[in-house]
C-alpha positions as CSV (number, residue, x, y, z in Angstrom):
1,M,-18.7,-30.4,40.1
2,A,-17.4,-34.2,40.7
3,H,-15.0,-35.7,42.4
4,V,-13.0,-39.2,41.8
5,T,-11.7,-41.0,44.8
6,V,-8.4,-43.3,44.0
7,K,-8.7,-46.2,47.0
8,S,-5.3,-47.3,45.9
9,G,-2.0,-45.3,46.8
10,R,-0.2,-46.5,44.4
11,K,1.3,-44.4,41.6
12,L,-0.5,-44.6,38.0
13,F,2.8,-46.4,36.8
14,D,2.6,-48.8,39.7
15,R,-0.4,-50.5,37.7
16,P,0.8,-54.1,36.0
17,G,-1.9,-53.7,33.2
18,V,-0.5,-49.7,33.0
19,I,3.0,-51.2,32.4
20,A,2.4,-53.9,30.0
21,G,0.4,-51.7,27.8
22,L,3.5,-49.2,27.4
23,I,5.7,-52.3,27.1
24,V,3.7,-53.4,24.3
25,G,3.7,-49.6,22.8
26,I,6.9,-49.1,22.6
27,V,8.4,-52.5,21.4
28,L,5.2,-51.9,18.7
29,V,7.3,-47.8,17.8
30,V,10.3,-49.8,17.8
31,V,9.2,-52.4,14.8
32,L,8.0,-49.5,12.9
33,V,10.8,-47.3,13.2
34,V,13.0,-50.6,11.9
35,I,10.4,-51.4,9.2
36,I,10.0,-47.4,7.9
37,G,14.3,-47.4,8.1
38,S,14.4,-50.2,6.2
39,H,11.9,-49.1,3.4
40,I,13.8,-45.7,3.4
41,V,17.2,-47.8,3.0
42,G,15.8,-50.0,0.6
43,G,14.4,-47.1,-1.3
44,R,18.0,-45.5,-1.5
45,Q,19.5,-48.6,-2.7
46,A,17.1,-49.2,-5.6
47,L,17.9,-45.7,-6.6
48,S,21.7,-46.9,-7.5
49,G,22.7,-48.6,-10.6
50,E,24.6,-50.8,-9.2
51,S,21.7,-51.9,-6.7
52,L,19.8,-53.0,-9.4
53,V,22.0,-55.1,-10.8
54,E,22.8,-56.8,-7.2
55,Q,19.2,-56.9,-6.8
56,A,18.5,-59.1,-10.3
57,A,21.3,-61.7,-9.2
58,G,20.0,-62.3,-6.0
59,E,16.3,-62.8,-7.6
60,G,18.2,-65.2,-9.8
61,I,17.2,-62.9,-13.0
62,L,20.5,-63.3,-14.2
63,D,20.9,-67.6,-13.3
64,R,18.1,-68.6,-15.1
65,S,17.3,-71.8,-17.8
66,V,17.2,-71.0,-21.7
67,S,15.2,-73.0,-23.6
68,Q,16.1,-74.2,-26.8
69,D,13.4,-72.7,-28.8
70,E,14.8,-69.5,-27.1
71,F,18.3,-70.4,-27.8
72,D,17.1,-71.5,-31.6
73,F,15.7,-67.8,-32.1
74,F,18.7,-65.8,-30.9
75,A,20.9,-68.1,-33.5
76,T,18.7,-67.2,-36.1
77,M,19.4,-63.6,-35.4
78,A,23.0,-64.2,-34.8
79,R,23.5,-66.0,-38.0
80,R,22.1,-63.1,-39.6
81,E,24.7,-60.7,-38.0
82,N,27.6,-62.7,-38.6
83,I,26.9,-64.9,-41.9
84,D,30.5,-65.9,-41.8
85,A,30.9,-67.4,-38.6
86,S,31.9,-70.8,-37.3
87,D,29.4,-73.1,-36.0
88,A,31.6,-72.8,-32.4
89,E,31.5,-68.9,-33.1
90,L,27.7,-69.1,-33.9
91,V,27.4,-70.6,-30.6
92,T,29.3,-68.1,-28.6
93,K,27.8,-65.1,-30.0
94,T,24.1,-66.5,-29.7
95,K,24.6,-67.0,-25.9
96,D,26.1,-63.3,-25.6
97,M,23.2,-62.2,-27.0
98,I,20.8,-64.1,-24.9
99,T,22.7,-62.5,-21.6
100,D,23.2,-59.3,-22.7
101,T,19.2,-59.1,-23.6
102,N,18.5,-61.0,-20.1
103,A,20.6,-58.5,-18.4
104,R,18.9,-55.4,-20.2
105,F,15.8,-56.7,-19.2
106,A,16.6,-57.6,-15.5
107,I,17.8,-53.5,-15.2
108,G,14.9,-52.7,-16.8
109,S,12.9,-54.7,-14.3
110,G,14.3,-53.2,-11.2
111,L,13.1,-49.9,-12.7
112,G,9.7,-50.7,-13.3
113,V,9.4,-50.2,-17.2
114,C,9.3,-54.1,-17.9
115,E,9.3,-57.2,-16.4
116,P,12.4,-59.7,-16.7
117,F,12.9,-61.5,-20.1
118,T,11.5,-64.8,-21.2
119,Y,10.7,-66.1,-24.7
120,E,7.2,-67.1,-23.7
121,S,6.2,-63.4,-22.5
122,F,8.1,-62.4,-25.5
123,L,5.7,-64.3,-28.2
124,K,2.6,-63.2,-25.8
125,D,3.6,-59.8,-26.3
126,L,4.4,-59.8,-30.0
127,E,0.8,-61.8,-30.4
128,A,-0.9,-58.9,-28.3
129,E,1.0,-56.2,-30.4
130,N,-0.3,-57.6,-34.2
131,A,-3.9,-58.0,-32.4
132,L,-3.8,-54.3,-31.4
133,R,-2.7,-53.4,-34.6
134,A,-5.0,-55.3,-36.6
135,S,-7.7,-53.6,-34.6
136,Q,-6.6,-50.2,-34.9
137,K,-6.2,-51.0,-39.0
138,E,-9.5,-52.4,-38.8
139,K,-11.0,-49.2,-37.5
140,G,-9.1,-46.4,-39.5
141,E,-6.6,-45.7,-37.0
142,A,-3.2,-44.3,-37.5
143,I,-0.4,-47.1,-37.3
144,Y,2.8,-46.1,-36.8
145,G,5.4,-48.6,-37.9
146,P,4.3,-51.9,-39.6
147,E,0.6,-52.9,-39.5
148,R,2.2,-56.7,-38.4
149,F,5.7,-57.6,-36.8
150,E,8.1,-60.3,-37.5
151,V,9.5,-61.8,-34.4
152,T,12.8,-60.7,-35.3
153,G,11.3,-57.2,-36.0
154,Y,9.6,-57.1,-32.8
155,Y,12.7,-57.8,-31.1
156,S,14.2,-54.7,-32.8
157,Y,11.1,-52.6,-31.5
158,V,10.6,-53.6,-27.8
159,T,14.7,-54.0,-27.2
160,S,15.0,-49.9,-28.6
161,N,12.4,-49.0,-27.1
162,L,13.5,-50.9,-23.9
163,D,16.8,-48.7,-23.7
164,L,15.3,-45.9,-24.6
165,D,12.6,-46.1,-20.8
166,I,15.6,-47.4,-19.3
167,A,17.3,-44.0,-19.6
168,Q,14.3,-41.8,-18.9
169,A,13.6,-43.8,-15.8
170,F,16.7,-42.5,-14.1
171,V,15.5,-38.5,-15.0
172,D,11.7,-38.8,-14.5
173,S,12.0,-39.4,-10.5
174,S,13.6,-36.6,-9.0
175,D,14.5,-38.7,-6.1
176,R,16.8,-41.1,-8.7
177,L,17.8,-38.1,-10.5
178,N,19.2,-36.5,-7.4
179,A,20.7,-39.4,-5.7
180,F,22.4,-40.1,-9.3
181,E,23.6,-36.8,-9.4
182,R,24.9,-36.8,-5.9
183,E,26.9,-40.1,-6.7
184,H,27.9,-39.3,-10.7
185,G,27.4,-35.7,-11.1
186,D,31.1,-34.8,-11.6
187,E,31.4,-37.7,-14.2
188,V,28.4,-36.2,-16.0
189,K,29.7,-32.3,-15.6
190,A,33.1,-34.0,-17.2
191,Y,31.2,-35.5,-20.0
192,F,29.6,-32.3,-21.2
193,E,32.6,-30.8,-21.0
194,E,34.4,-33.3,-23.3
195,N,31.7,-33.4,-25.8
196,I,30.6,-29.5,-25.4
197,Q,30.6,-28.9,-29.2
198,S,27.8,-31.9,-29.6
199,Y,25.7,-29.6,-27.5
200,E,25.6,-26.5,-30.0
201,Q,22.7,-25.0,-30.9
202,I,22.0,-22.8,-33.9
203,D,20.5,-19.5,-32.7
204,G,20.4,-18.0,-36.3
205,V,22.0,-17.9,-39.8
206,T,22.7,-15.0,-42.4
207,Y,22.6,-15.9,-45.8
208,D,22.9,-13.8,-49.4
209,L,20.2,-14.6,-51.6
210,V,20.4,-14.3,-55.3
211,V,17.1,-14.2,-57.6
212,N,17.2,-14.7,-61.0
213,G,20.9,-13.1,-61.2
214,R,20.1,-9.7,-59.3
215,A,22.2,-8.1,-56.9
216,P,22.5,-10.3,-53.7
217,E,20.1,-9.7,-50.4
218,R,21.5,-10.3,-47.0
219,I,19.0,-12.0,-44.7
220,D,18.8,-13.0,-41.6
221,V,16.4,-15.8,-40.3
222,D,16.5,-16.5,-36.4
223,W,15.9,-20.3,-35.1
224,G,12.2,-20.2,-35.0
225,T,12.2,-19.6,-38.4
226,L,14.6,-22.0,-39.7
227,R,12.5,-24.7,-37.6
228,V,9.5,-23.8,-39.6
229,L,11.1,-23.9,-42.9
230,Y,12.8,-27.2,-41.7
231,A,9.1,-28.9,-40.7
232,T,7.6,-27.8,-44.6
233,D,10.2,-29.6,-46.2
234,D,11.5,-26.6,-47.9
235,P,14.8,-27.2,-48.6
236,L,16.0,-24.1,-48.3
237,G,15.5,-24.7,-44.4
238,S,17.3,-28.1,-44.5
239,F,20.1,-26.5,-46.3
240,L,20.3,-23.8,-43.6
241,I,20.4,-26.0,-40.7
242,D,22.5,-28.2,-42.1
243,G,25.2,-26.0,-44.4
244,Q,28.9,-24.4,-43.3
245,E,29.5,-20.8,-43.7
246,G,30.1,-20.7,-47.6
247,D,28.3,-23.5,-48.8
248,S,25.6,-22.4,-51.8
249,L,22.5,-24.1,-52.6
250,D,20.7,-23.5,-56.3
251,F,17.1,-23.9,-56.6
252,E,14.0,-22.9,-58.2
253,D,10.4,-21.1,-56.6
254,D,7.4,-19.8,-58.4
255,E,10.1,-16.1,-58.2
256,G,12.5,-18.0,-60.1
257,V,16.5,-19.2,-60.1
258,K,17.9,-18.8,-56.8
259,R,21.1,-19.2,-54.8
260,A,21.5,-19.2,-51.1
261,T,24.6,-18.5,-49.9
262,I,25.8,-19.1,-45.6
263,V,27.8,-15.9,-44.4
264,T,27.4,-16.6,-40.6
265,V,25.8,-19.1,-38.8
266,A,25.4,-18.1,-34.7
267,K,25.7,-21.0,-32.0
268,S,25.8,-21.0,-28.7
269,V,26.2,-23.9,-26.0
270,P,23.6,-24.0,-23.5
271,G,24.7,-23.5,-20.0
272,Y,24.9,-26.8,-17.7
273,E,22.9,-26.5,-15.1
274,E,20.0,-25.1,-16.9
275,N,20.4,-28.5,-19.0
276,R,21.2,-30.8,-16.5
277,P,18.3,-33.4,-16.7
278,S,19.0,-33.5,-20.3
279,I,22.5,-33.9,-20.3
280,T,22.5,-36.6,-17.5
281,K,19.7,-38.4,-19.5
282,N,22.5,-38.5,-22.5
283,Y,25.3,-39.6,-20.2
284,I,23.6,-42.2,-19.0
285,S,22.4,-43.7,-22.6
286,I,25.6,-43.3,-23.7
287,V,27.8,-44.4,-20.7
288,Y,26.2,-45.5,-17.5
289,Y,23.7,-47.7,-18.9
290,P,26.1,-49.7,-21.0
291,G,28.3,-50.4,-17.9
292,L,25.3,-51.4,-15.8
293,V,24.7,-54.0,-18.7
294,A,28.4,-54.7,-18.5
295,A,28.1,-55.3,-14.9
296,A,24.9,-57.5,-15.1
297,V,26.4,-59.8,-18.0
298,A,29.7,-60.1,-15.7
299,Q,27.5,-61.7,-13.1
300,S,25.3,-63.6,-14.8
301,S,25.4,-67.5,-15.3
302,L,22.4,-68.6,-17.5
303,H,21.5,-72.5,-18.0
304,F,22.1,-73.2,-21.6
305,P,20.6,-76.3,-23.6
306,Q,23.2,-78.9,-24.5
């Protein structure tokens, strides 16, 4: 067995090199803790919708300059929506439209679903979208919507999709959804209870069917059958889903002249707990997101051309 002889009688921690190394190690650990902690805190802040507005304001997104071309584009849309507006009113409505659009894109950029709005990038995206659709047409691929967008149509397309993407972004991330529910869960549940009728779903329909004047036959159909009828554009399916008890529909098919009369409609309301994500998304779209936009607009100070 080998023996190691320590010639110095000093203890290990008495050695200067070891002490210096320990100090460096401790400093590094402290730095890492601070960095990790700041990321965690920053991440939590990013989960808050209110912090998205603060972030946008801090980054200058709500305090940018508006070009003359951008102003003229929005003025054209504002004029179409306000034909009888005076020139002064039109200027105000144009500024409001630009500020609102900028605020929506600022919130979306904070959630990672888009970049902050600039008119130049908007036109580049329009050009790219039209080029893509032209390529799809040339290849014989399906095109959903117009074969080519005009600038105003593309604006409507982009902003409507943006609103949907922003609401979805809040529920796509489990961390963000959980954080939102911790902060706003009571508000979401109150919203659900106040609008509970809008969440009713049809479980089935009972109706009487008379064929060629014969005695009525009572028929029960469940929701699955109703969906099939509706998807095949069967007029009976649309009638049974949209109709009320006591309503009648006269129609003809290969079997002859028929009359369907709705007897009862069985409905139920889904439970809150098992449908929290979809209910929360509705609340965000209808209540919370418009409030965020209003907050961002309130903090905006865009610089418009003279």
